[in-house]
N, C-alpha and C positions, 0 to 999 in steps of 0.2 A: 569814714562811714563804715560801720561794722556790717558783716554779712547778714546778721539778723535784721538790722534796720533796713538794709537794701531789700531783703526778701519781703518785708512788710509793705514796701512800696510797689511790689510787683505781684500782687496776689493773683491777677488774671493772666499773667504771662505763662506760656507753656514751659513746664520744667524740662520737657523732652528736648525740644529744638534749641532752646536758649539757655539751658542750664550751664553751658560752657562759658557764659559771660564772666562769671567770677574767675574762672580759669584764665581767661584772657586778660582781664583788667589787673590781675595780680602781677602780670608781666610788664605792665606799662608804668611809666613814671608818674603820670598825672592820674592817680587812682580814683579820686572822687569825681573829677570832671568827666573822665571816660565812662564811669558807671552811669552817671546821669544821662549823658548823651545816648548811650546804648539802651538805657531803660526806655527813653522816649521813642527811639527809633524802633525798638523791638515791639512796643505796643502798636505803633503805626503799622508795622509790617504785618503783624498777626491780624489786626482789624481789617486791613486792606485785602489780605489773602482771603479771609472769610467772606468779605463783601463781594469779591469778584468770583471766587471759585467755590464758595460754600452754598450756592443756590443753583437751582435748575429752572430754566424757562425756555422751553422748546416747543415746536410744532403748534404755535398759536395758543399756548397756555396764557390765561388772562393775567396771571401774576406769578412771580417767582416763588418757588418753594424751597425750603432748606434741603440741601442734598442729603443730610443725615436722616431726614424724615422718611425718605422714600428709598434710600440706598439698600440694595440687597447684596450680600456677600457673593462673590464670584469665584469661579474655579478655573484653573489653567491645566494644560497638559502639554506634552511634547508635540510639536507640530509635525505633520506629515505633508510634505510639499505636494501640491496637485500635479506638478510635472513628474512626480514619481509614477504616475499612472500613464502608461505608454500610448494609449490610443483613446479616441473619443468613445469607442464601444466599450473598452474596459472601464472607463470612467463612468459610463452610464450603468453598466452592470454593478459596479461597486456602489453607486448611489442607490440603486433599487434594493440591494441587499441590506444597506445600512439605513434605508428609509429617509435619511436626511443628509443633504449635502454638507452640513456642518459637521458631520461625523466622519468625514474622510480622513481624519487624523488617526484612525485605527483604534486599537484597544488599550492605549496607554491610560493608566489610572489617573483621573483628575485629582489635583490637590488644591487646597484652599489657596487662593491667589496671594493672600497675605503671607502665608508660609513661604511661597516662592520668593516674594519680595524680601522677606527677612533673611533668607538663606543665600541670596545671590546679590553680590555687590554691583554687578552689571547685568541688566536684564532688558531684553527686547520683548515687549508685549504685542503679540500679533492678534488679529481678530478680523471678523467679517464686518462689512458696513453696518453701522448701527449696533454693533456688538457690545458697546459699553467701555471702549478703551479709554476715551477721554475722561469719563466719569470716574473710572477706576484711578487714573493718575491724580485727579483732583482730590479724590477721597484719601489717597495715600498722603498727599500733602497736608490735609486736615488732621490725619492721624499723627503725623510727625509733629504737629503743633499742639497736640493734646497732652495734658499731663498724665492721664490714665489711658494709655493707648496700647493696642495690640502690635503697633509698630515698635520694634525693639532697638532702634538705633537713634542716637542723639545727634541729629543733623538738621540743618535748616533747609526747608524745601524751597526750590526755585523752579517755578512752573513757566515754561516757555512754549508757545505755539510756534512750531518750526516754520510754518508758512510765512510768519512775520519777519523772518531773518533775511529774506531777499532784499529788503530795504537797507539792511546793515552791511551784509557781505558784498553787495554790489556797489556800495558807496552811493546809494540812492539819496538825493538831496531832500526828498520830501517825506522822510520817515517821521512819524508823528511823535514817537516816544524816545527816539534816540538821535543824537547828533549825527551828521553825515560823517563818512570816512571812519567808521568804527568797526573794529574786529569783534568777533563773538565774545572773546575774553573781555574786552572793554565793555561790551554790552551787559555782561553779567555784573561787572563792577558798577556800572551805571545804575542798575536796579537798586543796589544797596545805597549808593550815593543819594538817590532820590528820597530815601527814607531818613537820611541824616546820620547814617552810620559813619563813624570815623573811618577814613581810608585805611588806617592801620588795622582796624577790626576786619574790614573786608578782605584785605590782603592775607590776614591770618585765617579767616573762615574759608577762603577759596582753596586753601591747601589741604582740604580733607574733611571739612565740617559741613559740606553741602550735600543735599539730595537733589540732583538735577532731574527734573521731570520734563522730558522733551517730547512733546505731543505732536502727532500727525506728520510723520515723515512722508507718508504717501500724499500729503496735501501740498508739499513743496512743488512749485511749478518745475516742469522738467528742465527748462532753460537754466534754472539755478541749482539743480540737484547736486551736480558735481562740486560746486563751490561750497554748498551747505555741508556736504559730507566731509570735505577737506577741513572746513572750519571746526566741525564737531570732533573729528579725529585728532586735530591738533590740540584742542582743549582737553580731550580725554587723555591724550599722551602726556601733556604738561601737568595735568592735575588728576593723576590717576588714583589718588587716595579718596576722592569723593565717591559717592554712590550715584549710580545712573540708572534711569528707567526711560526707555525710548518706546513709543508706540507707533505702529504701522499696520496698515491692512495686509493681511496674509498674502494676497495675490500680487502686491506691489513690492514685497521685500525680496532682496537679492543677496542676502547674507553679507551685508556691508560691514558689519561689526563682528570681527572674528574672535574678539576677546569677550563677547557677551554670550550669555545663555539665552536661547530663544524659547519662549513658551507661547501658547495660544489660548485665548479665552474660549471656554466652551459655551455652547448655547445654554439657555436657562432650562433647568429640569423642572418637574412638577412642584417640588418643594420651593424652589426659588420664585416661580410664578405665583404660588400661593402667598409667599412672604411679601412680594412686591405689591400685589393687589391689596392685601390687608394694610400695608403701609400707605398706599395711595388714598384709599377711601377712609380717612380718619376724621372728617368733619363731624360735628355733633349730629347733624341730620343723617349723614351716611351711617354713623354708628347706631342711630335710633332705628333706622329701617333696614340695617344690615345689608348695605349695598354690596360690600365685598363678597359676602356669601352668595347673594343672588347672581352677581356677575360671574363668579367662579362656577356656579352651578350651570349657567348657560354655556359658559366656555367649554365645560367638560361634557356637554350633551353630545350624543353621537352625530347629530346634524352639523356640529361645528368642529369636527376632528381637524380639518385643514386649518381652521381659524386658530385652533390651539397651537398648531405648528408655527403660525406667525408669531404667537406670544413668546416663543422661545428666543426671539431676537429682542433685546431690551428696548430698542427704539420703537419697534412695532408694538410692543406691549404698552408703552406710553401712549401710542396712537389709539390702541384699543380701549385703554382706560379713559382717555379723553372722549372718545366716541360714545362709550357707555355712559359716562358722566353727563353727556349732553342729551342722549336719547333714551337712556335706561333700557337699552336693547342693542342687539346686533343686527345688521342688515339681513333681511331675508334673501335679498339678491346678493349672493356671495361674490359675484364678479365685481360689484361696486366696491366691496371691501378690499378685494385683492388689487383692484385698480388704484385705490387710495394708498395702499401699502407700497405698491410698486413706485408710484409717483414720489412718495417720501424718500425711498431709497435712491431713486435716480436723480431727482430734481430738487425737491424742497430742502433736503438735508444739506446738499452741497451748497445751495444758495444761502442758507442760514449761516453756514460756517465760512462763507465767502471763499469757497474753493472755485477757482477759475478753470475753465476748460483749456486744454492745450489748444494753441492756435489752429492746428490741423483739424480740430473737431468743433470749431465755432458754428458750423452749419448743421451740426447734428443736434436737432431739436429733440425734446422729450417725445413728441409724436413719432418722429422717425425711429427713435430707439425702441418705442413700443412695437412698431411694425417689424423691426428686425428681430426682437425677442419673440414675437408671435410666430414668425416664420421658422424660428429655431425650435420653438416648443410644439408647434402643430404636429409634426410627424410623430413625436413621442406620445402625444395625446391620442392621435388616431390609432397608433399601435396598441395602446392600452385598451 
């Protein structure tokens, strides 16, 4: 089978991630058979990735939407650890000067997150709750599978939610997608086996042709964290030629990966908020009545300055868009709005992502958390 004929059979396959197929099959004895197998497996892999990770459906959305339709480019900067601020008073003073807790990272110049991914082989993406870490990792995977992409490396994306690894590394017998007694390395191979890739291709790809997208280190239950870190570090050491991106909440990260570059997602600026809102309201009816312009006008009204601050967190901007889509307005009682936003960050988001509380906190209900936060915030409010 000639290369020209093979390429005509794969018009929809990504040239970026899978263009190395020809490179591999030329090294194999059964040239034609291997090409056909990998052709079918590659198509399945791309279709499945786009099906699972190429849409967004959160916070009660009635139907999924393509991630590419609403995605807004994000920026990263060098993180400044909160523990670098030596006292609660110094932290409060820093907050008041910077106006926003998400700006505690200092004056480092933000760069386009894609630039950071392209220039760093090993990257830890830090961020606040609802800050867009998972959506960014999914987007990078889609870019790696796209023929005309801003992602510059020819690698195959492998997206793994790290909280799911507890069933593997603890030899849990009820894992849904993996056989029991499986190491992380075997679990990665198993993903390719499921799509029909020849094991010879998988063994070849795992030695430097993968983009490992490891999402949600902060969501790994504490009881399994040490084992998860051990498995990950073992894989990274054995297969150091792959590219790696790990995501974690800033407050939970403890510099576990010393060979990685750490960056932090910045909050949305006005341009990003504008871009997201215009991407969101793209139905024929929304464009006819210019819903995006009306929503943005209300959001920028002096009466909703604090609401605009909520919109700087991507998850809460989704919440505001859904709310406006339903009511064509913003609540006049802003406490209701903030109550809804806080419940999303504390309770609903964790429930949707199936993040379980540590056993020590099982009795800590959302209501109790609200009371605790109120008692912490009240003195600052009274002082102002």
